[in-house]
HTML snippet that shows the backbone in 3Dmol.js (N, CA, C, O; Angstrom):
<script src="https://3Dmol.org/build/3Dmol-min.js"></script>
<div id="view" style="width:600px;height:400px;position:relative"></div>
<script>
const pdb = `
ATOM      1  N   MET A   1      98.722  78.747  93.240  1.00  0.00           N
ATOM      2  CA  MET A   1      99.108  79.677  94.063  1.00  0.00           C
ATOM      3  C   MET A   1      97.909  79.863  95.256  1.00  0.00           C
ATOM      4  O   MET A   1      96.747  79.693  94.889  1.00  0.00           O
ATOM      5  N   THR A   2      98.124  80.145  96.415  1.00  0.00           N
ATOM      6  CA  THR A   2      97.144  80.416  97.290  1.00  0.00           C
ATOM      7  C   THR A   2      97.277  81.865  97.892  1.00  0.00           C
ATOM      8  O   THR A   2      98.289  82.418  98.322  1.00  0.00           O
ATOM      9  N   ARG A   3      96.279  82.225  97.828  1.00  0.00           N
ATOM     10  CA  ARG A   3      95.989  84.037  98.422  1.00  0.00           C
ATOM     11  C   ARG A   3      96.188  83.979  99.728  1.00  0.00           C
ATOM     12  O   ARG A   3      95.637  83.086 100.373  1.00  0.00           O
ATOM     13  N   ALA A   4      97.015  84.926 100.354  1.00  0.00           N
ATOM     14  CA  ALA A   4      96.893  85.929 101.555  1.00  0.00           C
ATOM     15  C   ALA A   4      95.765  85.840 102.183  1.00  0.00           C
ATOM     16  O   ALA A   4      94.882  86.373 101.510  1.00  0.00           O
ATOM     17  N   THR A   5      95.325  85.351 103.301  1.00  0.00           N
ATOM     18  CA  THR A   5      94.265  86.217 104.110  1.00  0.00           C
ATOM     19  C   THR A   5      94.625  87.214 104.950  1.00  0.00           C
ATOM     20  O   THR A   5      95.635  87.252 105.652  1.00  0.00           O
ATOM     21  N   PRO A   6      93.127  88.620 104.784  1.00  0.00           N
ATOM     22  CA  PRO A   6      93.820  89.591 105.070  1.00  0.00           C
ATOM     23  C   PRO A   6      94.817  89.713 106.488  1.00  0.00           C
ATOM     24  O   PRO A   6      95.607  90.655 106.546  1.00  0.00           O
ATOM     25  N   TYR A   7      94.757  88.928 107.382  1.00  0.00           N
ATOM     26  CA  TYR A   7      95.206  88.743 108.367  1.00  0.00           C
ATOM     27  C   TYR A   7      96.807  88.988 107.516  1.00  0.00           C
ATOM     28  O   TYR A   7      97.366  90.044 107.218  1.00  0.00           O
ATOM     29  N   GLN A   8      97.166  87.781 107.326  1.00  0.00           N
ATOM     30  CA  GLN A   8      98.406  87.614 106.792  1.00  0.00           C
ATOM     31  C   GLN A   8      98.858  88.912 105.761  1.00  0.00           C
ATOM     32  O   GLN A   8      99.929  89.500 105.910  1.00  0.00           O
ATOM     33  N   LEU A   9      98.138  89.164 104.986  1.00  0.00           N
ATOM     34  CA  LEU A   9      98.444  90.698 104.107  1.00  0.00           C
ATOM     35  C   LEU A   9      98.962  91.510 105.212  1.00  0.00           C
ATOM     36  O   LEU A   9     100.089  91.996 105.297  1.00  0.00           O
ATOM     37  N   LEU A  10      97.941  91.600 106.090  1.00  0.00           N
ATOM     38  CA  LEU A  10      98.555  92.939 106.775  1.00  0.00           C
ATOM     39  C   LEU A  10      99.897  92.361 108.146  1.00  0.00           C
ATOM     40  O   LEU A  10     100.601  93.131 108.799  1.00  0.00           O
ATOM     41  N   LEU A  11      99.894  91.295 108.210  1.00  0.00           N
ATOM     42  CA  LEU A  11     100.900  91.167 108.851  1.00  0.00           C
ATOM     43  C   LEU A  11     102.258  91.312 107.543  1.00  0.00           C
ATOM     44  O   LEU A  11     103.258  91.995 107.761  1.00  0.00           O
ATOM     45  N   ILE A  12     102.152  90.927 106.878  1.00  0.00           N
ATOM     46  CA  ILE A  12     103.225  91.200 105.618  1.00  0.00           C
ATOM     47  C   ILE A  12     103.740  92.381 105.458  1.00  0.00           C
ATOM     48  O   ILE A  12     104.907  92.660 105.181  1.00  0.00           O
ATOM     49  N   ASN A  13     102.592  93.277 105.687  1.00  0.00           N
ATOM     50  CA  ASN A  13     102.936  94.965 105.005  1.00  0.00           C
ATOM     51  C   ASN A  13     103.194  95.512 106.736  1.00  0.00           C
ATOM     52  O   ASN A  13     103.453  96.715 106.782  1.00  0.00           O
ATOM     53  N   LEU A  14     103.165  94.944 107.863  1.00  0.00           N
ATOM     54  CA  LEU A  14     103.511  95.226 109.064  1.00  0.00           C
ATOM     55  C   LEU A  14     105.029  95.001 109.327  1.00  0.00           C
ATOM     56  O   LEU A  14     105.778  95.581 110.112  1.00  0.00           O
ATOM     57  N   GLU A  15     105.270  93.984 108.436  1.00  0.00           N
ATOM     58  CA  GLU A  15     106.892  93.804 108.508  1.00  0.00           C
ATOM     59  C   GLU A  15     107.953  94.673 107.834  1.00  0.00           C
ATOM     60  O   GLU A  15     109.180  94.758 107.872  1.00  0.00           O
ATOM     61  N   GLN A  16     106.756  95.399 107.080  1.00  0.00           N
ATOM     62  CA  GLN A  16     107.283  95.922 105.475  1.00  0.00           C
ATOM     63  C   GLN A  16     108.026  95.175 104.496  1.00  0.00           C
ATOM     64  O   GLN A  16     108.784  95.762 103.723  1.00  0.00           O
ATOM     65  N   SER A  17     107.825  93.555 104.457  1.00  0.00           N
ATOM     66  CA  SER A  17     108.555  92.989 103.515  1.00  0.00           C
ATOM     67  C   SER A  17     107.991  93.017 101.989  1.00  0.00           C
ATOM     68  O   SER A  17     108.621  92.375 101.148  1.00  0.00           O
ATOM     69  N   LEU A  18     106.952  93.659 101.641  1.00  0.00           N
ATOM     70  CA  LEU A  18     105.920  94.218 100.504  1.00  0.00           C
ATOM     71  C   LEU A  18     106.522  95.118  99.765  1.00  0.00           C
ATOM     72  O   LEU A  18     106.186  96.238 100.149  1.00  0.00           O
ATOM     73  N   PRO A  19     107.127  95.146  99.040  1.00  0.00           N
ATOM     74  CA  PRO A  19     107.370  96.260  97.816  1.00  0.00           C
ATOM     75  C   PRO A  19     106.353  97.269  97.654  1.00  0.00           C
ATOM     76  O   PRO A  19     105.129  97.148  97.613  1.00  0.00           O
ATOM     77  N   LYS A  20     106.963  98.109  97.585  1.00  0.00           N
ATOM     78  CA  LYS A  20     105.530  99.764  97.816  1.00  0.00           C
ATOM     79  C   LYS A  20     104.895  99.733  96.265  1.00  0.00           C
ATOM     80  O   LYS A  20     103.842 100.334  96.051  1.00  0.00           O
ATOM     81  N   ASN A  21     105.297  99.308  95.636  1.00  0.00           N
ATOM     82  CA  ASN A  21     104.480  99.451  94.029  1.00  0.00           C
ATOM     83  C   ASN A  21     103.708  97.506  93.631  1.00  0.00           C
ATOM     84  O   ASN A  21     103.187  97.125  92.582  1.00  0.00           O
ATOM     85  N   ALA A  22     103.913  96.819  94.745  1.00  0.00           N
ATOM     86  CA  ALA A  22     103.046  95.642  95.134  1.00  0.00           C
ATOM     87  C   ALA A  22     101.839  95.631  95.097  1.00  0.00           C
ATOM     88  O   ALA A  22     101.384  96.525  95.809  1.00  0.00           O
ATOM     89  N   LEU A  23     100.933  94.925  94.506  1.00  0.00           N
ATOM     90  CA  LEU A  23      99.556  94.760  94.682  1.00  0.00           C
ATOM     91  C   LEU A  23      99.023  94.164  96.342  1.00  0.00           C
ATOM     92  O   LEU A  23      99.381  93.082  96.806  1.00  0.00           O
ATOM     93  N   GLY A  24      98.321  94.923  96.885  1.00  0.00           N
ATOM     94  CA  GLY A  24      98.368  94.639  98.625  1.00  0.00           C
ATOM     95  C   GLY A  24      99.012  95.363  99.478  1.00  0.00           C
ATOM     96  O   GLY A  24      98.888  95.283 100.700  1.00  0.00           O
ATOM     97  N   TYR A  25      99.740  96.110  98.875  1.00  0.00           N
ATOM     98  CA  TYR A  25     100.702  97.309  99.883  1.00  0.00           C
ATOM     99  C   TYR A  25     100.194  98.205 100.613  1.00  0.00           C
ATOM    100  O   TYR A  25      99.613  99.108 100.011  1.00  0.00           O
ATOM    101  N   THR A  26     100.230  98.259 101.946  1.00  0.00           N
ATOM    102  CA  THR A  26      99.798  99.480 102.665  1.00  0.00           C
ATOM    103  C   THR A  26     100.903  99.881 103.242  1.00  0.00           C
ATOM    104  O   THR A  26     101.893  99.273 102.836  1.00  0.00           O
ATOM    105  N   SER A  27     101.161 100.913 104.273  1.00  0.00           N
ATOM    106  CA  SER A  27     102.070 101.181 104.890  1.00  0.00           C
ATOM    107  C   SER A  27     102.052 100.513 106.145  1.00  0.00           C
ATOM    108  O   SER A  27     101.070  99.832 106.442  1.00  0.00           O
ATOM    109  N   LYS A  28     103.053 100.630 106.944  1.00  0.00           N
ATOM    110  CA  LYS A  28     102.945  99.919 108.131  1.00  0.00           C
ATOM    111  C   LYS A  28     101.959 100.432 109.038  1.00  0.00           C
ATOM    112  O   LYS A  28     101.199  99.715 109.689  1.00  0.00           O
ATOM    113  N   GLU A  29     101.989 102.011 109.081  1.00  0.00           N
ATOM    114  CA  GLU A  29     100.772 102.273 110.015  1.00  0.00           C
ATOM    115  C   GLU A  29      99.497 101.949 109.907  1.00  0.00           C
ATOM    116  O   GLU A  29      98.615 101.782 110.750  1.00  0.00           O
ATOM    117  N   SER A  30      99.524 101.866 108.442  1.00  0.00           N
ATOM    118  CA  SER A  30      97.955 101.462 107.975  1.00  0.00           C
ATOM    119  C   SER A  30      97.700  99.363 108.188  1.00  0.00           C
ATOM    120  O   SER A  30      96.748  98.582 108.179  1.00  0.00           O
ATOM    121  N   ALA A  31      98.621  99.316 108.287  1.00  0.00           N
ATOM    122  CA  ALA A  31      99.068  97.691 108.651  1.00  0.00           C
ATOM    123  C   ALA A  31      98.509  97.619 110.194  1.00  0.00           C
ATOM    124  O   ALA A  31      97.422  97.090 110.428  1.00  0.00           O
ATOM    125  N   TYR A  32      98.949  97.925 110.754  1.00  0.00           N
ATOM    126  CA  TYR A  32      98.881  98.286 112.399  1.00  0.00           C
ATOM    127  C   TYR A  32      97.895  98.345 112.613  1.00  0.00           C
ATOM    128  O   TYR A  32      97.404  97.463 113.317  1.00  0.00           O
ATOM    129  N   GLU A  33      97.040  99.473 112.092  1.00  0.00           N
ATOM    130  CA  GLU A  33      95.589 100.096 112.586  1.00  0.00           C
ATOM    131  C   GLU A  33      94.472  98.836 112.194  1.00  0.00           C
ATOM    132  O   GLU A  33      93.511  98.456 112.863  1.00  0.00           O
ATOM    133  N   GLY A  34      95.007  98.286 110.735  1.00  0.00           N
ATOM    134  CA  GLY A  34      93.718  97.546 110.323  1.00  0.00           C
ATOM    135  C   GLY A  34      94.023  95.580 111.034  1.00  0.00           C
ATOM    136  O   GLY A  34      93.279  94.636 110.770  1.00  0.00           O
ATOM    137  N   LEU A  35      95.164  95.519 111.827  1.00  0.00           N
ATOM    138  CA  LEU A  35      95.232  94.252 112.729  1.00  0.00           C
ATOM    139  C   LEU A  35      94.521  94.606 114.015  1.00  0.00           C
ATOM    140  O   LEU A  35      93.640  93.924 114.538  1.00  0.00           O
ATOM    141  N   LYS A  36      95.013  95.770 114.473  1.00  0.00           N
ATOM    142  CA  LYS A  36      93.848  96.189 115.729  1.00  0.00           C
ATOM    143  C   LYS A  36      92.396  96.215 115.476  1.00  0.00           C
ATOM    144  O   LYS A  36      91.711  95.574 116.274  1.00  0.00           O
ATOM    145  N   ARG A  37      91.766  96.866 114.468  1.00  0.00           N
ATOM    146  CA  ARG A  37      90.602  97.010 114.347  1.00  0.00           C
ATOM    147  C   ARG A  37      90.400  95.200 114.061  1.00  0.00           C
ATOM    148  O   ARG A  37      89.961  94.524 114.992  1.00  0.00           O
ATOM    149  N   LEU A  38      90.715  94.606 112.876  1.00  0.00           N
ATOM    150  CA  LEU A  38      90.112  93.155 112.920  1.00  0.00           C
ATOM    151  C   LEU A  38      90.036  92.179 113.896  1.00  0.00           C
ATOM    152  O   LEU A  38      89.143  91.332 113.892  1.00  0.00           O
ATOM    153  N   SER A  39      91.019  92.244 114.837  1.00  0.00           N
ATOM    154  CA  SER A  39      91.639  91.321 115.902  1.00  0.00           C
ATOM    155  C   SER A  39      91.141  91.717 117.250  1.00  0.00           C
ATOM    156  O   SER A  39      91.033  91.037 118.270  1.00  0.00           O
ATOM    157  N   GLY A  40      90.787  93.315 116.963  1.00  0.00           N
ATOM    158  CA  GLY A  40      90.245  93.674 118.918  1.00  0.00           C
ATOM    159  C   GLY A  40      91.364  93.672 119.719  1.00  0.00           C
ATOM    160  O   GLY A  40      91.224  93.740 120.940  1.00  0.00           O
ATOM    161  N   GLU A  41      92.874  93.579 119.019  1.00  0.00           N
ATOM    162  CA  GLU A  41      93.983  93.581 120.056  1.00  0.00           C
ATOM    163  C   GLU A  41      94.817  94.597 119.875  1.00  0.00           C
ATOM    164  O   GLU A  41      94.606  95.291 118.881  1.00  0.00           O
ATOM    165  N   ASP A  42      95.809  94.904 120.643  1.00  0.00           N
ATOM    166  CA  ASP A  42      96.732  96.116 120.291  1.00  0.00           C
ATOM    167  C   ASP A  42      98.033  95.546 120.704  1.00  0.00           C
ATOM    168  O   ASP A  42      98.196  95.611 121.922  1.00  0.00           O
ATOM    169  N   PHE A  43      99.240  94.876 119.888  1.00  0.00           N
ATOM    170  CA  PHE A  43     100.113  94.454 119.790  1.00  0.00           C
ATOM    171  C   PHE A  43     101.288  95.382 119.020  1.00  0.00           C
ATOM    172  O   PHE A  43     102.294  94.990 118.429  1.00  0.00           O
ATOM    173  N   GLY A  44     100.867  96.562 119.209  1.00  0.00           N
ATOM    174  CA  GLY A  44     101.655  97.704 118.406  1.00  0.00           C
ATOM    175  C   GLY A  44     102.171  97.204 117.369  1.00  0.00           C
ATOM    176  O   GLY A  44     101.647  96.371 116.629  1.00  0.00           O
ATOM    177  N   ASP A  45     103.632  97.878 117.229  1.00  0.00           N
ATOM    178  CA  ASP A  45     104.307  96.961 115.816  1.00  0.00           C
ATOM    179  C   ASP A  45     105.087  95.825 116.250  1.00  0.00           C
ATOM    180  O   ASP A  45     106.002  95.618 115.452  1.00  0.00           O
ATOM    181  N   ASP A  46     105.064  94.814 117.452  1.00  0.00           N
ATOM    182  CA  ASP A  46     105.568  93.707 117.502  1.00  0.00           C
ATOM    183  C   ASP A  46     105.004  92.787 116.768  1.00  0.00           C
ATOM    184  O   ASP A  46     104.001  92.155 117.099  1.00  0.00           O
ATOM    185  N   VAL A  47     105.736  92.639 115.537  1.00  0.00           N
ATOM    186  CA  VAL A  47     105.358  91.511 114.872  1.00  0.00           C
ATOM    187  C   VAL A  47     105.441  89.964 115.449  1.00  0.00           C
ATOM    188  O   VAL A  47     104.551  89.186 115.107  1.00  0.00           O
ATOM    189  N   ALA A  48     106.219  89.630 116.090  1.00  0.00           N
ATOM    190  CA  ALA A  48     106.478  88.519 116.767  1.00  0.00           C
ATOM    191  C   ALA A  48     104.953  88.665 117.578  1.00  0.00           C
ATOM    192  O   ALA A  48     104.176  87.856 117.070  1.00  0.00           O
ATOM    193  N   ALA A  49     104.481  89.235 118.375  1.00  0.00           N
ATOM    194  CA  ALA A  49     103.371  88.697 119.014  1.00  0.00           C
ATOM    195  C   ALA A  49     102.162  88.909 118.182  1.00  0.00           C
ATOM    196  O   ALA A  49     101.169  88.253 118.496  1.00  0.00           O
ATOM    197  N   TRP A  50     102.084  89.706 117.188  1.00  0.00           N
ATOM    198  CA  TRP A  50     101.291  89.551 116.200  1.00  0.00           C
ATOM    199  C   TRP A  50     101.027  87.993 115.314  1.00  0.00           C
ATOM    200  O   TRP A  50      99.984  87.437 114.968  1.00  0.00           O
ATOM    201  N   LYS A  51     102.264  87.672 115.172  1.00  0.00           N
ATOM    202  CA  LYS A  51     102.289  86.137 114.485  1.00  0.00           C
ATOM    203  C   LYS A  51     101.798  85.383 115.671  1.00  0.00           C
ATOM    204  O   LYS A  51     100.870  84.594 115.489  1.00  0.00           O
ATOM    205  N   LYS A  52     102.300  85.523 116.859  1.00  0.00           N
ATOM    206  CA  LYS A  52     101.680  84.467 118.199  1.00  0.00           C
ATOM    207  C   LYS A  52     100.378  84.274 118.480  1.00  0.00           C
ATOM    208  O   LYS A  52      99.797  83.198 118.629  1.00  0.00           O
ATOM    209  N   TRP A  53      99.756  85.851 118.575  1.00  0.00           N
ATOM    210  CA  TRP A  53      98.205  85.765 118.500  1.00  0.00           C
ATOM    211  C   TRP A  53      97.661  85.450 117.408  1.00  0.00           C
ATOM    212  O   TRP A  53      96.714  84.732 117.731  1.00  0.00           O
ATOM    213  N   LEU A  54      97.691  85.580 115.985  1.00  0.00           N
ATOM    214  CA  LEU A  54      97.510  84.784 115.040  1.00  0.00           C
ATOM    215  C   LEU A  54      97.612  83.335 114.855  1.00  0.00           C
ATOM    216  O   LEU A  54      96.616  82.651 114.625  1.00  0.00           O
ATOM    217  N   LYS A  55      98.519  82.964 114.929  1.00  0.00           N
ATOM    218  CA  LYS A  55      98.710  81.542 115.160  1.00  0.00           C
ATOM    219  C   LYS A  55      97.807  80.789 116.560  1.00  0.00           C
ATOM    220  O   LYS A  55      97.061  79.820 116.421  1.00  0.00           O
ATOM    221  N   ASP A  56      98.028  81.351 117.626  1.00  0.00           N
ATOM    222  CA  ASP A  56      97.389  80.628 118.523  1.00  0.00           C
ATOM    223  C   ASP A  56      95.933  80.860 118.375  1.00  0.00           C
ATOM    224  O   ASP A  56      95.277  80.303 119.255  1.00  0.00           O
ATOM    225  N   HIS A  57      95.016  81.754 117.213  1.00  0.00           N
ATOM    226  CA  HIS A  57      93.696  81.707 116.879  1.00  0.00           C
ATOM    227  C   HIS A  57      93.531  81.447 115.293  1.00  0.00           C
ATOM    228  O   HIS A  57      92.785  82.109 114.572  1.00  0.00           O
ATOM    229  N   LYS A  58      94.519  80.152 114.776  1.00  0.00           N
ATOM    230  CA  LYS A  58      94.288  79.587 113.940  1.00  0.00           C
ATOM    231  C   LYS A  58      94.054  80.575 112.958  1.00  0.00           C
ATOM    232  O   LYS A  58      93.165  80.347 112.138  1.00  0.00           O
ATOM    233  N   LEU A  59      94.752  81.735 112.885  1.00  0.00           N
ATOM    234  CA  LEU A  59      94.363  82.691 111.723  1.00  0.00           C
ATOM    235  C   LEU A  59      95.755  82.955 110.689  1.00  0.00           C
ATOM    236  O   LEU A  59      95.835  83.806 109.803  1.00  0.00           O
ATOM    237  N   LEU A  60      96.931  81.836 111.142  1.00  0.00           N
ATOM    238  CA  LEU A  60      98.011  82.109 110.322  1.00  0.00           C
ATOM    239  C   LEU A  60      98.378  80.659 109.989  1.00  0.00           C
ATOM    240  O   LEU A  60      99.331  80.417 109.249  1.00  0.00           O
TER     241      LEU A  60
END
`;
const viewer = $3Dmol.createViewer("view");
viewer.addModel(pdb, "pdb");
viewer.setStyle({}, {cartoon: {color: "spectrum"}});
viewer.zoomTo();
viewer.render();
</script>
């Protein structure tokens, strides 16, 4: 099993597809702040825009 990268885990949390009791869960707001801090970008809560940026930078 492959471990999720920090970017992947933050994106999963931004999508709110991880149960609250799961290891690695964080709130949508915290996930957004983490993505913004790590990337230096700001796409708000637009999951599609974050996915595109992460793929374009080979981080996803």
